[in-house]
N, C-alpha and C positions, 0 to 999 in steps of 0.2 A: 538333430536334423541329420538325414540321411546321406550316406554317400555322392548317391545322384544329385542332391540339393545343392551339397556343397560344390561340387565339380561343375554344376550347370552354373552356380552363380558366378565361380571362378571364370567359365569360359565367358559369362554376359560380359562381365567386367574387364575381360582383355579385349574383347570385340569391342566394346563401348570405348576402353583407351585408344583405340586402334593402335596397339602394341604387335604389330605384324611378326616380330621376333618371338613373341611366347604365344603365336595362334597356333600353331601346328601343335603342340604340345599341349596345350589347354585343349581342342578339339580331339586329341588323340584320348587323354583323360576322359573326356565326355562321352565319347564313342563305348570304353571300357567299361566303362560304370552304366551306362544304360543299357548295355547289352544283356546283362542279366538281371535287371531291375525288374522288381513286379509290376502290374497294369497301374496298383494305385499307388507307387512312388513314382509312377511316371507320371499320370496324370496330376498328381500332387505338384510334381514340379512343374511344371507346363502352366498349371494354374496362377501358380505364385509368380514364377518370373515372368508370363505374359502380361498379369495384372500388373506389375511394377513397371515393366516396359513392354508394349506389345510388340515391339520389333526386337527384341532382347535376345534373339537367339535368330538367326538365318534359317531359312526357308528348309535347306536342307536336313538341319538339326531337328527342326520343326516335324517334318515329313518322316523321319526314322523315329522320332519318338513316339508319333501318334501310331506308325507302322506296327512298331511293336508292341502298343497298348492294345490297339487293334488285333492282334495275331493271338493274344493272349485273351481276349475277350469279343471274340468272332458274332456273340449275342446280343451283347450290350448297344442297343440300340440308341442310348445317347451320347455314348462315347461316337459309335460312327457317325453320328450327326457332328459332333464336335469338330471332327477328325476333317470331314467333309466341309464345313464352313471354312477352317482354318486353309486348305486346299483353294478355296475357291477366290481365297483372298491375296493368291499369289498370282493371279492370271490364266488365261486361256489354256496356260500347257498342263494344267492339273485338272481342268475341268471334267472329263471324261472320268477319272479316277474317281473325281467326289460324285459324280453321277452313280456311279458303282458303289460306292460307299452308302449314299440315301436309299438306294434300292435294297441294299441288305438290311439298312435298320427298319425298312418300310415290310421286311419281309419277316423280320424279327418280331415285329408286331402283330402282323397279321397271321394267326396260324391256318388259313387257308389257302397262302400263298405258295 
């Protein structure tokens, strides 16, 4: 199991337990771990954590994870659409960014665009 998966699980467990005294440290460890993770590690972590508990990570952590993965794979249409869908799940604040990701995904698939 990757370090990212371990820290993400710990972060999710701390949040689920409502342990506010441990939350800042767990969040810091999550951020440190995800900062240098590969896109494969990030997407694997997201898919596992979110399959277990769709709200297992707060929106800011999901946004960060998808953003870092998309920066590493700007031409991965499937990833861009997945990130856009996740943004749309959290209200209108992120709709414009989701539209940009969807447009980028479409551009990745259409060589004439």
